TORDRENNU-944123 format. One record per atom (N, C-alpha, C, O): residue in three letters; x negated, y, z. Coordinates in pm, whole numbers, plus 50000, padded with zeros to 5 digits. Atoms other than C-alpha are relative to their C-alpha. Layout:
BEGIN
alaXYZ;...
***
This chain:
BEGIN
met499344989949922;met058318385336057;met499595007150097;met499635019450106;ala500554996149833;ala056828386736416;ala499395004449975;ala499365015850020;asp501544996350013;asp053678391036294;asp500155017449902;asp499185024149938;asp499484988950027;asp054968425436094;asp500015003050107;asp498945005850162;ala499244993849921;ala057298435336369;ala498725006350121;ala498685017750168;lys501164995849920;lys053748432236602;lys498925007549984;lys498325011850082;glu500364990949986;glu051638453236393;glu500485015150000;glu499775025050022;ser499474990950007;ser054098477036352;ser500105005450136;ser500135017650147;gly500044997049828;gly054198479636741;gly500905000650078;gly500975001350201;lys498335003849950;lys057818476136747;lys499724987450058;lys498764980750023;pro499855012749917;pro058988445437028;pro501204996649897;pro501975003349828;thr499305007950084;thr060588414836873;thr501134991350112;thr500704990250227;tyr499535000949910;tyr063258400537053;tyr501354989349940;tyr502204992949859;ser499465014950042;ser065068363437003;ser501164999950031;ser501205001550153;ala498475004149948;ala068938358037038;ala500424985949886;ala501084988949787;pro499715009350059;pro069358324236880;pro501635000049971;pro502194999949861;ala498365004750038;ala073168319736938;ala500785008849911;ala501665006749826;leu499334988150070;leu073808354936841;leu499644996449837;leu500484990749767;thr500475006950109;thr071988347136530;thr500284993149897;thr500114995749778;lys499055012350037;lys073758317436452;lys500995003749970;lys501365000949855;gly498304993650003;gly077008332636473;gly500065009249882;gly500645005949778;leu501004993750106;leu075568357736262;leu500554993849856;leu501494995649778;asp500375005150141;asp074628338035991;asp501324989949952;asp501474988549831;val498455005350034;val078378316335994;val500535010449939;val500935007849826;leu498754993750020;leu080358347635959;leu498905004149836;leu499245001249721;glu500604999950154;glu077788356635669;glu500394991149889;glu501104993849792;leu499465011950076;leu078128325035512;leu501015003949914;leu500925007749798;leu498345001250010;leu082158326135511;leu499815014149910;leu499895014049787;ala499324988550134;ala082408363235363;ala499094994949876;ala499674998049772;glu500464999650132;glu079978352735084;glu500564990049910;glu500544989249787;ala499305013450092;ala081848320435010;ala500965006649938;ala501605016449976;arg498044997850102;arg084838320234699;arg500724992350101;arg501694999650117;ala499315010149942;ala086428292534937;ala499425000550146;ala498295003950182;pro500335008249903;pro086958278935280;pro499224990150011;pro499564979449962;leu501285013949956;leu083638256435405;leu500824988950102;leu501614990750195;thr500105011049871;thr083978225835593;thr498385001650112;thr497365008350101;met501285000049895;met081488219135892;met499004994749908;met497864998849929;lys501045007150040;lys079558200435685;lys499125009849846;lys497995008649799;glu500244993050137;glu079288223935367;glu499345014150075;glu498535021350017;ile500404985149943;ile078728255235638;ile498364993050050;ile497404997949992;ala501095003849999;ala075758234535783;ala498964999249922;ala497865003349958;glu500835002550098;glu074198224535461;glu499425016649935;glu498315020549900;gly500104984450051;gly074648262335351;gly499035004650071;gly498085009550010;leu501484991149922;leu072178275535661;leu499344987650080;leu499224987150203;gly500915011250037;gly070298244135632;gly499804992350209;gly498864986850266;arg499875005449885;arg071408234335994;arg500784984250009;arg501264978449911;ser499155010749984;ser073038202736161;ser501044999950047;ser501225009350124;lys498444997349947;lys076478198436247;lys500154998150149;lys501195000150213;asn500014998749849;asn075768194836581;asn499535011850092;asn499675013050213;glu500504989449933;glu074188226136645;glu501375011349931;glu501555021949990;ile498894992050041;ile077278243136451;ile501025002250082;ile501765011950102;phe498695002849996;phe079488228336596;phe500605011850165;phe501535019450139;arg499724991649918;arg080048248836929;arg500185012949934;arg501275018549932;met500024985250094;met079188281336716;met501995000449953;met502895007250000;leu498874998150027;leu082308273036531;leu501395000950121;leu502165010350138;ile499224999649922;ile084448265236780;ile500475017150106;ile501545022650130;ala500014987349936;ala083408298436989;ala500865010049909;ala501855016449944;leu499244985650083;leu084338322536677;leu501534995649978;leu502345004849964;gln498785001350021;gln087558303536630;gln500695001050115;gln501875004450106;glu499114992049883;glu088668310136975;glu500325016050024;glu501365021850053;arg499624984449995;arg087848346936975;arg500845003849883;arg501345015049886;gln499334999150068;gln089648342036663;gln499505012949852;gln500095021349785;tyr500704986550159;tyr086818362436368;tyr500314985649918;tyr500524989049802;ile499875012350109;ile087388321536187;ile501344996850014;ile502085000850104;glu498875012450007;glu090068300736131;glu500134986549930;glu499764987549813;arg500195006150035;arg090448266936063;arg501144995149904;arg502194998649958;asn498985002550016;asn092908251935812;asn499824984350024;asn498864977649987;ala499925011749949;ala094118219135970;ala500124987349900;ala499844975549924;glu500025008450101;glu094738204035641;glu498764991049959;glu498614978849957;thr501184998750081;thr091228209935476;thr499264990750095;thr499014978850080;asp501015001149891;asp089148208935801;asp499465014449943;asp498585018650019;ala500504992950044;ala088268236135630;ala499595013850082;ala500225013250188;tyr500354991849925;tyr086488274035782;tyr500345013649899;tyr499495014849811;ser500164982350036;ser087368312135643;ser500315005250130;ser500905000150226;leu500174989849924;leu086828342435827;leu501755005050003;leu502605002749917;thr498864994850024;thr089898361235959;thr500055013649991;thr498925018349978;asp500534985249979;asp090438399135973;asp499565010950065;asp499295022750040;lys500694994749873;lys089328404336296;lys498945012650008;lys498895023050073;leu501184988149989;leu086128421436198;leu500335013249887;leu499645023449881;phe499794988650068;phe087688443635945;phe500745008950093;phe500485021050097;lys499384992649932;lys090048454136186;lys498865004250113;lys498965015150170;leu500894987649876;leu087248464236443;leu499365009249887;leu499265021149917;gly500124987050083;gly085978482036104;gly500425012150040;gly499695022050046;leu499144990050009;leu088728503636169;leu500155009250087;leu500835019050057;his500684993449913;his087478518236501;his498685003249969;his497925002450066;thr501294993349953;thr084318531736402;thr500495012449948;thr501615014749901;pro499634982350016;pro084278568836348;pro500115009649841;pro500245021849831;ser500114994250185;ser084208577235927;ser501444992850013;ser502414999749981;ala498655002150089;ala087248553935897;ala501085005050160;ala502195004350108;gln499244995949963;gln089308566536216;gln500115014749932;gln501245019249915;asp500054986550037;asp087868605036057;asp501504999349844;asp502295008449823;leu499525002150078;leu089768586335727;leu501545002350033;leu502395010049988;met498504999649960;met092818576435927;met501065005750067;met502275003650081;ser499054985449912;ser093948604836119;ser500245012349883;ser501095021149893;ala500094992450118;ala093168623335774;ala501484998149920;ala502435005649899;ala498615009250066;ala095778600535601;ala501384998850036;ala502385000149966;met498505002549979;met098508593835797;met501135007549978;met502165004649917;pro498564986350018;pro100568631035851;pro500464998149862;pro501654996649836;glu499595003950141;glu100158625435448;glu500594988449956;glu501574988449881;leu499055012350059;leu101078590535392;leu501945006850061;leu502885009049984;thr498474992550006;thr104558606335588;thr500415005949902;thr501245003649815;arg499574988750180;arg104538633635340;arg500934996049922;arg502104997649890;ile499635006650166;ile104528614935068;ile501294988650029;ile502394990349974;ala498565011749905;ala107168587735225;ala501105006749994;ala502145000749964;gly498944994849956;gly109318619035300;gly500465008149858;gly501635011749851;asp500194991550122;asp109028637434969;asp500654989349887;asp501514993249808;ser500335006750157;ser108918608334700;ser501454990950032;ser502084987049934;asn499655011949956;asn111268583834929;asn499694984349956;asn500504975249935;gln500325012750051;gln108728555334822;gln498694999250098;gln498175009050152;ser501195000949933;ser105928543634996;ser498774996250006;ser498514984549977;pro501214997749991;pro102538550235048;pro499024993950040;pro498674999950141;his501135006249967;his099558527135098;his498585003549927;his498165003749811;leu501574998850021;leu095838535835190;leu499574989550023;leu499694982250122;val500655010449991;val093748512735046;val498425004849992;val498015015249940;val501494999150002;val089918508535098;val499434983949917;val499994973449887;phe500435008850044;phe087388489434957;phe498974995050073;phe498175001350143;asn500765010349891;asn085708458335112;asn499564990549963;asn500354981649931;his500715016550056;his083168429835006;his500764998149848;his501364987549832;gly498785007150074;gly085138430134675;gly501175002649999;gly501734999149895;leu498175003549985;leu088678433434754;leu500265015350084;leu499615022150163;thr499064988649956;thr090968461034828;thr500304995350071;thr500354983050069;val499485002249898;val092308464835149;val501085005050049;val500585015750082;val499354989349937;val095118481435292;val499965000450095;val500014989950159;thr500394995249875;thr094538500035580;thr501395004450082;thr501665000650196;ala499124992149937;ala097618521135644;ala501474997749876;ala501354996149754;ala499154995550075;ala101048523835512;ala501695002150108;ala502024999550224;val498914988449915;val104498543735578;val501474996649902;val501445001849790;pro499395006250069;pro107528528035439;pro500715013249991;pro500615022050077;gly499094990950066;gly110138551535215;gly501204995049985;gly501284982849996;gly499105005950080;gly113228546835097;gly501485003150099;gly501464999850218;glu499125001749895;glu116708554235246;glu500674992850068;glu501174995850177;asp499495008849976;asp117998521435246;asp499254989749957;asp499844979749916;met500475014050046;met115188497535157;met498405009649971;met498225021249933;ala501434999250010;ala111408499235148;ala498894991149972;ala498424985250069;phe500715007250026;phe109138481434995;phe498154999750018;phe497335003049932;thr501584999349980;thr105488477735146;thr499274987249975;thr499844977449926;leu501345009450002;leu102268455635150;leu499854999750153;leu499665010550209;arg500905007949886;arg101278437735480;arg498505007950035;arg497645008949947;leu501364996549989;leu098248454035654;leu499204989750009;leu499324979650080;gly501125012550008;gly095128435435547;gly500294993149906;gly499794982149884;tyr499685011050080;tyr096928425135275;tyr498105004849897;tyr497445014749927;gly500744993050083;gly093878426734977;gly499454986749874;gly499464974549890;arg500125009350145;arg092858410434609;arg498945007649955;arg498425016950016;leu500914996150011;leu090478416234400;leu500135012549932;leu501095015649860;ala500014986550020;ala089428450534341;ala500175003549831;ala500915010649764;thr499685001150177;thr088898444533971;thr500964992049933;thr500674985449834;asp499085002850002;asp092168434233961;asp501255006350050;asp502435002850045;ala498554991849936;ala094368457234118;ala499455018449976;ala498385024349964;thr499824986950052;thr095338492134045;thr499175011150091;thr498535020650049;ser500764990949878;ser093958508234393;ser498564995949957;ser497665004349955;gly501605003550032;gly090808493334299;gly499365003149868;gly498295008849846;his500454986350115;his090538505633975;his499715014850048;his498825021249991;val499734986650016;val091218539334107;val498885002150063;val497915007850013;ile502134998349946;ile088038537834356;ile498904997149906;ile497955004849891;leu501785004550077;leu085308518934118;leu500345013249890;leu499315017949843;ala500164989450131;ala086388547333844;ala499055013450051;ala498005016849995;phe500894994049962;phe085268574834073;phe499034998650072;phe499075004350181;gln501075002949925;gln081878561634184;gln498745002849908;gln498804999049791;pro501454999650045;pro078128570834088;pro500204986849888;pro501124979249916;pro500385008650072;pro077228546233792;pro499654987850054;pro500244977250031;lys500915011349947;lys074608524933999;lys501324990950151;lys501434978950175;val499095006749910;val077368517834290;val501014993249945;val501234981149959;ala499075010850072;ala079988508934092;ala499994991849930;ala501074987149892;ala500435008850033;ala078318486733943;ala499594987550109;ala499824975550093;arg500345012049866;arg076988467734283;arg501624997850051;arg501924986850099;met498705000749987;met080578471734339;met501224988749973;met502044982550041;ile499385009050108;ile081878452934001;ile499464987650103;ile500084982650197;asp500325006749952;asp079618430534102;asp500384990450128;asp500654978550111;glu499325005049897;glu080678422634468;glu501634989249973;glu501914978550029;ser499365003649967;ser084068418834332;ser500284987349851;ser501024977449855;ala500625011050053;ala083098398534044;ala499604984450028;ala499864974149967;ala499935015849927;ala081998370034269;ala500534991450053;ala500164979850066;his498845006649970;his085148362834406;his500984997049913;his502054993749964;ser499524999050090;ser086548361034125;ser500094986149922;ser498924983749893;pro499905013650074;pro087598322333921;pro499425004049870;pro498594996449821;val500095005050137;val087218331633596;val499195012249987;val499025019050088;pro500864991650002;pro084788357933416;pro500275012049961;pro501015013749864;leu499054986350060;leu085368396233401;leu499755004249889;leu498585002049856;asp500024991350107;asp085688414033113;asp499515014450025;asp500335023450037;arg500694992149940;arg083148438633206;arg500325015849906;arg500135027149952;asp500174990450069;asp083768461032915;asp501095005549951;asp500925016549899;ala498805001150017;ala087158461032849;ala500565010450204;ala501375019550215;leu500214993449872;leu086968473633258;leu499935010250001;leu500725018650044;glu500664982250005;glu084488503533167;glu501075007149961;glu501505016250030;lys499314996850041;lys086898509732948;lys501315010550038;lys501845021250010;gln498394997249945;gln089898511433127;gln499515010650126;gln500405018450158;leu500614990649923;leu087538532933406;leu500135013349997;leu500645023050052;arg499834978150080;arg086868562933198;arg501155004749988;arg501305016949996;ile498174994450070;ile090698566633099;ile500065005350188;ile500105017250219;ile499824995049858;ile090928568933504;ile499435011150044;ile499925019750116;arg501184987249952;arg088238592333556;arg500785013849938;arg501215023150007;ala499324988650063;ala089768616433276;ala501255002950003;ala501695013149951;asp498964994449951;asp092748616733386;asp500204997850162;asp501414998550184;gly500264994549910;gly092068618133739;gly501414990350090;gly501864995450192;tyr499385007449939;tyr094658588133842;tyr500324992049878;tyr499934993449762;trp499565011650099;trp096638555233704;trp501075000450036;trp501185002150157;met498755004850015;met100168549533652;met500704987249911;met501294988949804;arg499425009150082;arg101298516433536;arg500874991950057;arg501204993150175;glu498885004349940;glu103878492533555;glu499344984450101;glu498364977950065;ser500775008649951;ser103158465633814;ser499434988149913;ser499714988249793;arg500405006150102;arg101188434433688;arg500754987750148;arg500464975850135;asp499175010749885;asp103128413134003;asp500825000350016;asp501194988650021;phe498574996849993;phe106708427134054;phe500535005949899;phe500025016349856;val499284994250077;val109168433033814;val500695012750086;val500945013550206;gly499354984849975;gly110708470233819;gly499235007650163;gly499845011450263;ile500804993849931;ile107768483934029;ile498985005449962;ile498184996649930;thr500734993650080;thr105538507633894;thr499075012250099;thr499365022450161;asp500754992749877;asp102198516534078;asp499425011649921;asp498925011349808;ile500274988650007;ile101558551434090;ile498285000750093;ile498114995250202;cys501074999849901;cys097908558634221;cys498575013849976;cys498035019849884;cys501374985050018;cys095068586734287;cys499144996650106;cys499614991350207;pro501074999449937;pro092058586034447;pro500105011650136;pro500805021750140;val500274990249934;val090868601734768;val498465000850006;val497704991150018;ile501194997850060;ile087708620534702;ile498785004850120;ile499005015950170;gly500784996249882;gly084618622534984;gly499075009149964;gly498865008949842;pro500354987849987;pro082738651335020;pro498915002049845;pro498905011949772;asp500525001450089;asp080088636234756;asp500214996649804;asp499504992849711;gly499625000150121;gly082338637634465;gly500594985349967;gly501124983549857;ser500025013750046;ser082798597434493;ser501254996950125;ser501415001750237;ala499015000649892;ala085928581834634;ala500014993650125;ala499334983350127;val500515011349906;val085998567034957;val501404988250047;val501634978450119;ala498205010449965;ala089858554434937;ala500695002749889;ala500155011549822;ser498774999950039;ser093048552034730;ser500835001350051;ser500704994850154;ile498495001849989;ile096708558434788;ile500604993549903;ile500194995149788;ile499175003350145;ile099068541434569;ile501384999150068;ile501654996350185;val498875002249965;val102418541634565;val501204990949926;val501824995049828;ala499425009750082;ala104368512934458;ala501825002749981;ala502704997950052;tyr498724989150022;tyr107608534234317;tyr500904984549967;tyr500324973949942;ile499265010449988;ile110678509734301;ile500945006749886;ile501285017849928;asn499464998750105;asn112478516234005;asn501624993550015;asn501674982050059;arg499244999749948;arg116308517634034;arg500924997349920;arg500525002849817;his499384997150155;his119208511133766;his500955012450021;his501365019849932;thr499144988349926;thr121288536033989;thr499585012850003;thr500295022550032;arg500694985849947;arg119068563434016;arg498615001649891;arg497754993149868;glu500894993950077;glu116888581833787;glu498334994950029;glu498034994250148;ser501344999049937;ser113038575033802;ser499505010350022;ser499925016649925;arg500994988650007;arg110798605233885;arg498504994550021;arg497735000750095;his501924999349992;his107018589733851;his499255012749954;his498095013849993;ala501034985149967;ala105698625933767;ala500495005550089;ala499635008450172;tyr500494992049817;tyr107268644434082;tyr499264990850081;tyr498404996450149;thr500225006549968;thr106408613834211;thr497925000450075;thr497334997350178;leu501135005349999;leu102778616834106;leu499375009650065;leu498465007350145;glu500174987749957;glu102468652134180;glu499775002850160;glu498945009350224;val499904999749836;val103598646134542;val498614993750051;val497994998350147;leu501235006649965;leu100518620734542;leu498685005750003;leu497815004250088;arg501274994650019;arg097908640334393;arg499715011050101;arg498755009450177;ala499404993849893;ala099088670634610;ala499034997750166;ala498105004950204;ala500335012349889;ala098298645134953;ala498544998749991;ala497785005550060;cys501495001550011;cys094908632634837;cys499455010349979;cys498345008650028;asp500724987749995;asp093678665934777;asp499895007750118;asp498865013950144;arg499944995649849;arg094598677835115;arg499164992950076;arg498534998250167;ile500735010149882;ile092908643935270;ile498695002549974;ile497755001250052;ser501485000949994;ser090098650935084;ser499235013750059;ser498045013550091;met500594985749943;met089348687535208;met500014996950147;met499024999550216;lys500355005549834;lys090098673335572;lys498824992350011;lys498094994050109;leu501415008549955;leu087218648335535;leu498695007649996;leu497745008750074;ser501654992750066;ser084528667435364;ser499015006550100;ser497795005050105;pro500834994849827;pro083798689435744;pro499584991650075;pro498594991950147;arg500545012449885;arg083918657435912;arg498524992149963;arg497704987150040;val500355010250086;val082078640335655;val497835005250063;val496804999750100;arg500854989750051;arg079528667335644;arg499095002050151;arg498195010350158;
***
């Protein structure tokens, strides 16, 4: 690498400690489960003494956390939160937040803004809706994109090669083999409909209503999902809420396009 840099006329700089820390973060990001110090050392081809101080430093800065019972390390959501401060993420948030508030007010339900991150869906914003109660997921909550309503909607509106890469990222985290044929069939249906509405897989009495936020290139940069609470004493307004959600996502997409361009 050094020879290539010299031939290209570009200077090379060495930052061993920084490189070591990034190696640790990248290894933990790719791992399907938390890793012990021994496993991290073996994965990086280094001794435990070499990475001990680095693990302590990363833990003190809250980039990683250690399970006291297993002594295994895993990433926190700090890197993800830092990513929300990038200009593109800020554009999405600033465009979406007023619309999330509007959705909550019009539907009396709780909308969530969701993005794709290394094979997972992550909730980046939520607005409680409801006169007497609200159902909201915590910020930073993530799950396999291939197992989430919001993830399916994001995947459905991607170019084929991009979608395949994103699905591979998600499958790498899955403990069970992925039925790709069934997934692709569902994604085709979502693309044709422009949304997905179904009963929640996780919660009884909740209907997921989800639409994509489309960027200027025609692919989804995020999705918004309403966790609709069905109640015995009130008529469910799924169709109305879907129209409110679709209109809001269209307005967000229109706001994003000139900024991205």
